N, C-alpha and C positions, 0 to 999 in steps of 0.2 A: 256731437259733431261726427257723424258716421259717414264712411265711404271713402276715406283717404286712400286706403290700400287698393280698393277697386278702381278708383280714379287713375291711379298710377298703372295698375295692371292693364287697364284698357288701352294704355299708351305704350305698353311694352317696357315700362320703367320699373325700377325697384320700389317697394312699398314706402320706403323712407322718403322718396321723392314726393309722394302724395302727402305724407305728413308735413313736409316742409311747405308745400303749397297750402295745406290746411292752416298752418300757422300764419301765413300771410293773409289768409282770408279772415282770421280772427281779428287782425289789425283793422281791416276794412270795416268789418261789422261793428267793432267797438267804437270806431270814430263816428259812424253814422247814427249810433243809438241815441245820443242826446238830442239830435235834430228831429228824431221821430218820437220824442217824448218818453223814451225809456231811461229810467234812472238807475235801474239795477239789472245787471247782466251776469248770468252764471254760465260758464262753459265747462263741459265735462271732458277733461283732457286725458285722464288716465284712471281706470277703475281698479279696484282691488283684484278683479279677475284678469286684468290685462297682463299680470305677471306670467300667465300661462303661455304667452307668446314667446317666440324665439329670443334667445339671449341677444342676438344681433339687433332685433327690432326694439326690444326694451331699452338697451343701452343707447340706441340711436334716438329713440323718443326722449329719453332723459336729457340727452345732449341738446336736442332741439328745444326742449322746455327751458333749459338753462340759458341758451343763447337768446331765445326769444324774450324771456322776461328781463334779462340783463340789458339787452339792446333796446327794448321798447319801453321800459319802465319810466325813464326820464321824459321821453316824448309824450307818453300817455299822461304822465303827471302834469306836464305843461298844459294839457288840454283839460285839466281838472278831474282826471280819473283817479279814483282810489282803488287800489288793488288789495284783494284779500284771497287767502288760500284756505280751502277746506280739504279734509282727508287726514289720514294717519301719517304723520311725518317720520315716525321712528324708522321706517324701512327705507326712506329716501337717503340718497347720498348726503353726507353731512354738509358739504359745500353748497348743494342745492337748497337744503333746508335753511341754512344760514342766509343765503341770498333771498329766499322768500320772506324770512322774518325782517330783513333789512328793508325790502321794498314795502312791506306792510307799514313799517314805521315811517318811512319817508313820505308815503302818500296818504297817511291817515287823516289829514285835514282837508283833503280834496272832496268836493261835494257835487260836482256836475254829474258824475256817473260812478257807481260802485261796481267794479268788475271783480267777480269772484271766480277763481280758477279751482276746479276740483281735481286734485292730483292724489293718486292712491286713495280714491274715495269709493266707498260702497255704502249704500243706505243702511243695510242690515248691520254692517260693521259699526257705523256711526251710532245707531240705536243701542247696540250692545255696549259700546264704550260709554255712552251717556248713562245707561242704566247702572253700569259698574261704578261710575262716578257718584251717582245718587246713593248707592249702597255704602260707598266709602264715606260720603258726607254724613249719612245717617249714623254710621258707626262712630264717627268723630263728634257727633252731637251738633253738627252744623245745620241739620234739618230735623224737625220733630215728626213723630208719627202723625200728629194732628195736621201738620202742614202737608204731609204726603197725602193724607186722606182727602183733604180739602182742595189741594192744588197739585195733584200728581202730574197732570199734563204740563202745567206751567213749569214745574220743577224739572221735568225731563227736557222740555224745550230749551230751558236756560242752559242746559249742559250739552246741547248739540253743537256741532261745528258752526252752524249758521246763527247762533245766538246773536241777537241784535239786528238781524236782517229780516225784512218782510218775507212772508211766504210768496212763492212765485205765482203770478197770475196766468202765465202762459209757458208751456213747455213745447219746444220744437225739436223734432228728431228728423234728421236728414237720411237719405239713401234708401228710402222705401221700407225700412224696418219699422214694425209697429209694436214693439215692446218697450217697456220703460227701463229695463236693464239696471235695476237697483239704484236709480237716480232720484234722490230726494223723496223717498216714499212717504215720510212723515209730512214734510213741508208742502208737497204737491197734492195733498189729499183733495183739494178743491180747485186745482189748477185746470185750465183748459189745455187741450192737446192739439197739436198740428203735426201730421206726418207727411213729409214731402218726398217724392222720388228723387229729388236733386241730390247728387253726391256733395258732401260738404265743400270740397274745393271749388265747386261751381255755384255755391249758394251766395247769391248776390244781395247787395243792399236793396235792390228793387223787389226781390222776392220777399225779403223781410218786411218791407213796407206793405206789400200786398197781404201778407199773413196778418200783420197788425191791423190792417183795415178790416179784415174778416173778423178778427177777434173783437174789434170795437162794436160789431153788430150783434155779438152774442148776448143772450140774456142770462145773466149769472144770478142764481137764486140761493146758492150755498145751503141747499136742503130745505129752504122755505118756499113759500108760494107768493108770487107777486099778484096783487089785485089790480 
């Protein structure tokens, strides 16, 4: 969800105003997803690299996250939305981490849409944590060398933050940037990509519908050949 800061700058507003508008856009997109046939939505809210931003912006973003998920959790749950969070929680404020865990527990039985929010997430960091967990489990005798040799990919995948979720079919990046920025590198190995010039606060349900229509016309072979 890129372009919040530029959206605000174009209007002569502080960057946090763009982030607040971006949070409102998340709500609109989340609500429309089930009607478009989307059952899983993952939004990249804050990366492990975003800590490099100014203290003011980081603190402001964290405050926006807290207010948004606390304010919207119940209304989204009433719509059948299950919320999950991925990323390393150890660096997050304790109150925010506790709130995230509470929302996950409260919404875990909802099935209309699973919304996953990536906070303090980085794909390389996730893979490193999963590999370290595999090593600890091997040392503890929870996984054998034979199992690792036969099912190493499955063993690693089971220790990723996204365990239990399907791999993404489609990744959309807004604002004209054409890089993946460390987002789900393992899971998105065979995802289709769409890059749009639209800044995230202007990304509308209509544009999402158009992108999904294009996606539906793509031929996906997953490395094979269709006859």
